MIDONU-654683 format. One record per residue (C-alpha): residue number from 1; residue in one letter; x, y, z. Coordinates in pm, whole numbers. Example, Ala and Ser with C-alpha at 12.3 -4.5 7.8 and 13.67 -1.06 7.14 Angstrom:
<node n="1" res="A" u="1230" v="-450" w="780"/>
<node n="2" res="S" u="1367" v="-106" w="714"/>
//
This chain:
<node n="1" res="M" u="-1767" v="2601" w="-516"/>
<node n="2" res="L" u="-1569" v="2279" w="-534"/>
<node n="3" res="K" u="-1608" v="2037" w="-817"/>
<node n="4" res="K" u="-1638" v="1669" w="-739"/>
<node n="5" res="V" u="-1322" v="1471" w="-799"/>
<node n="6" res="Y" u="-1365" v="1109" w="-892"/>
<node n="7" res="A" u="-1134" v="912" w="-667"/>
<node n="8" res="L" u="-977" v="592" w="-788"/>
<node n="9" res="K" u="-864" v="300" w="-578"/>
<node n="10" res="N" u="-612" v="16" w="-609"/>
<node n="11" res="N" u="-491" v="-246" w="-365"/>
<node n="12" res="T" u="-118" v="-312" w="-359"/>
<node n="13" res="L" u="108" v="-584" w="-223"/>
<node n="14" res="C" u="473" v="-510" w="-145"/>
<node n="15" res="D" u="757" v="-660" w="55"/>
<node n="16" res="D" u="1002" v="-515" w="309"/>
<node n="17" res="T" u="1232" v="-386" w="32"/>
<node n="18" res="Q" u="946" v="-166" w="-102"/>
<node n="19" res="Y" u="923" v="-376" w="-420"/>
<node n="20" res="L" u="565" v="-380" w="-546"/>
<node n="21" res="H" u="450" v="-734" w="-635"/>
<node n="22" res="Y" u="79" v="-684" w="-703"/>
<node n="23" res="L" u="-148" v="-404" w="-820"/>
<node n="24" res="S" u="-522" v="-464" w="-834"/>
<node n="25" res="P" u="-726" v="-326" w="-1122"/>
<node n="26" res="T" u="-837" v="35" w="-1076"/>
<node n="27" res="E" u="-1178" v="73" w="-918"/>
<node n="28" res="S" u="-1403" v="363" w="-830"/>
<node n="29" res="G" u="-1323" v="541" w="-505"/>
<node n="30" res="R" u="-1672" v="460" w="-379"/>
<node n="31" res="M" u="-1592" v="89" w="-363"/>
<node n="32" res="H" u="-1475" v="-24" w="-18"/>
<node n="33" res="D" u="-1122" v="-164" w="25"/>
<node n="34" res="K" u="-1249" v="-500" w="149"/>
<node n="35" res="K" u="-1481" v="-535" w="-148"/>
<node n="36" res="V" u="-1189" v="-470" w="-386"/>
<node n="37" res="A" u="-984" v="-733" w="-200"/>
<node n="38" res="D" u="-1272" v="-984" w="-219"/>
<node n="39" res="E" u="-1335" v="-914" w="-588"/>
<node n="40" res="Y" u="-970" v="-966" w="-683"/>
<node n="41" res="P" u="-848" v="-1231" w="-437"/>
<node n="42" res="L" u="-479" v="-1293" w="-378"/>
<node n="43" res="H" u="-351" v="-1647" w="-358"/>
<node n="44" res="L" u="-65" v="-1619" w="-112"/>
<node n="45" res="P" u="155" v="-1910" w="-2"/>
<node n="46" res="A" u="53" v="-2080" w="322"/>
<node n="47" res="G" u="235" v="-1941" w="625"/>
<node n="48" res="S" u="304" v="-1599" w="473"/>
<node n="49" res="V" u="244" v="-1280" w="671"/>
<node n="50" res="L" u="6" v="-1014" w="540"/>
<node n="51" res="R" u="12" v="-668" w="697"/>
<node n="52" res="Q" u="-303" v="-476" w="622"/>
<node n="53" res="D" u="-478" v="-167" w="752"/>
<node n="54" res="L" u="-818" v="-129" w="913"/>
<node n="55" res="G" u="-985" v="-73" w="576"/>
<node n="56" res="L" u="-958" v="-449" w="523"/>
<node n="57" res="L" u="-1113" v="-545" w="855"/>
<node n="58" res="G" u="-1260" v="-894" w="819"/>
<node n="59" res="H" u="-1046" v="-988" w="516"/>
<node n="60" res="R" u="-854" v="-1304" w="604"/>
<node n="61" res="P" u="-708" v="-1511" w="320"/>
<node n="62" res="P" u="-686" v="-1881" w="410"/>
<node n="63" res="G" u="-351" v="-2007" w="544"/>
<node n="64" res="V" u="-209" v="-1655" w="590"/>
<node n="65" res="L" u="-114" v="-1482" w="915"/>
<node n="66" res="V" u="-275" v="-1137" w="914"/>
<node n="67" res="E" u="-115" v="-854" w="1111"/>
<node n="68" res="M" u="-352" v="-563" w="1159"/>
<node n="69" res="P" u="-357" v="-284" w="1418"/>
<node n="70" res="H" u="-624" v="-289" w="1686"/>
<node n="71" res="K" u="-910" v="-48" w="1642"/>
<node n="72" res="K" u="-1015" v="169" w="1934"/>
<node n="73" res="P" u="-1361" v="65" w="2052"/>
<node n="74" res="P" u="-1633" v="331" w="2051"/>
<node n="75" res="K" u="-1629" v="531" w="2374"/>
<node n="76" res="G" u="-1347" v="313" w="2501"/>
<node n="77" res="E" u="-971" v="281" w="2516"/>
<node n="78" res="L" u="-722" v="23" w="2397"/>
<node n="79" res="T" u="-554" v="-196" w="2654"/>
<node n="80" res="F" u="-182" v="-155" w="2722"/>
<node n="81" res="S" u="-98" v="-471" w="2526"/>
<node n="82" res="Q" u="-305" v="-352" w="2228"/>
<node n="83" res="K" u="-130" v="-13" w="2231"/>
<node n="84" res="L" u="208" v="-187" w="2250"/>
<node n="85" res="Y" u="117" v="-414" w="1959"/>
<node n="86" res="N" u="10" v="-113" w="1749"/>
<node n="87" res="Q" u="338" v="64" w="1832"/>
<node n="88" res="L" u="543" v="-241" w="1731"/>
<node n="89" res="L" u="347" v="-280" w="1407"/>
<node n="90" res="S" u="367" v="88" w="1311"/>
<node n="91" res="P" u="728" v="97" w="1177"/>
<node n="92" res="L" u="658" v="-210" w="965"/>
<node n="93" res="R" u="351" v="-44" w="812"/>
<node n="94" res="V" u="550" v="271" w="731"/>
<node n="95" res="V" u="719" v="74" w="451"/>
<node n="96" res="I" u="381" v="45" w="279"/>
<node n="97" res="E" u="327" v="420" w="306"/>
<node n="98" res="H" u="670" v="478" w="151"/>
<node n="99" res="V" u="568" v="257" w="-141"/>
<node n="100" res="H" u="250" v="458" w="-193"/>
<node n="101" res="S" u="443" v="786" w="-185"/>
<node n="102" res="G" u="697" v="638" w="-427"/>
<node n="103" res="I" u="418" v="553" w="-669"/>
<node n="104" res="K" u="273" v="903" w="-634"/>
<node n="105" res="R" u="600" v="1064" w="-740"/>
<node n="106" res="L" u="450" v="1047" w="-1086"/>
<node n="107" res="R" u="223" v="1347" w="-1052"/>
<node n="108" res="M" u="-36" v="1211" w="-1295"/>
<node n="109" res="V" u="-130" v="958" w="-1028"/>
<node n="110" res="R" u="-158" v="1216" w="-753"/>
<node n="111" res="D" u="-327" v="1498" w="-943"/>
<node n="112" res="K" u="-670" v="1514" w="-1100"/>
<node n="113" res="L" u="-675" v="1309" w="-1421"/>
<node n="114" res="R" u="-933" v="1445" w="-1663"/>
<node n="115" res="V" u="-907" v="1169" w="-1922"/>
<node n="116" res="R" u="-1221" v="958" w="-1900"/>
<node n="117" res="G" u="-1097" v="625" w="-2036"/>
<node n="118" res="D" u="-1058" v="350" w="-1776"/>
<node n="119" res="W" u="-782" v="188" w="-1981"/>
<node n="120" res="F" u="-581" v="513" w="-1962"/>
<node n="121" res="R" u="-617" v="540" w="-1585"/>
<node n="122" res="D" u="-508" v="178" w="-1543"/>
<node n="123" res="T" u="-212" v="234" w="-1774"/>
<node n="124" res="V" u="-99" v="544" w="-1583"/>
<node n="125" res="M" u="-107" v="349" w="-1256"/>
<node n="126" res="V" u="82" v="53" w="-1404"/>
<node n="127" res="V" u="350" v="287" w="-1542"/>
<node n="128" res="A" u="381" v="464" w="-1206"/>
<node n="129" res="C" u="423" v="128" w="-1029"/>
<node n="130" res="G" u="679" v="16" w="-1287"/>
<node n="131" res="L" u="881" v="335" w="-1239"/>
<node n="132" res="H" u="865" v="287" w="-863"/>
<node n="133" res="N" u="995" v="-72" w="-894"/>
<node n="134" res="L" u="1272" v="46" w="-1127"/>
<node n="135" res="R" u="1373" v="308" w="-871"/>
<node n="136" res="V" u="1365" v="53" w="-587"/>
<node n="137" res="R" u="1583" v="-198" w="-773"/>
<node n="138" res="S" u="1825" v="65" w="-905"/>
<node n="139" res="P" u="2189" v="-3" w="-816"/>
<node n="140" res="H" u="2236" v="370" w="-758"/>
<node n="141" res="R" u="1981" v="365" w="-479"/>
<node n="142" res="A" u="2158" v="73" w="-309"/>
<node n="143" res="Y" u="2490" v="259" w="-344"/>
<node n="144" res="L" u="2350" v="574" w="-182"/>
<node n="145" res="A" u="2192" v="374" w="101"/>
<node n="146" res="H" u="2529" v="205" w="160"/>
<node n="147" res="E" u="2705" v="546" w="171"/>
<node n="148" res="R" u="2458" v="682" w="425"/>
<node n="149" res="A" u="2504" v="374" w="644"/>
<node n="150" res="N" u="2887" v="409" w="643"/>
<node n="151" res="P" u="2969" v="784" w="647"/>
<node n="152" res="A" u="3330" v="719" w="768"/>
<node n="153" res="N" u="3438" v="575" w="429"/>
//
């Protein structure tokens, strides 16, 4: 018999360098992604590009270009241009998945947290995001990436 695990949810905003700029407050896993985004709105500069997944379907901040993959219609297929667009967007969205896995390196975030206090859960997530940003901005990481790019040196 499996016990119920209370899922928690946060929305994040990162850039192409995997630096995390925004973390929404922690909400119950039952709350929909779009509702979390509507409850804690982001005020992005006009003309910026926001890449989001299908969980935020219908969420369009004003003055922002939204890039979102096309959803397959029920009992239908995507057109060739829609498939091509999804394939071109996929490597850009992988960066976001790398950020999420970087945050989850702190096992407290990934594993079942049995402490009941909401403030503690928020604090754990903030610490995990801070450690991720520290790792991303580390000069050692940049050095290793440079070494991998130029193996002849």
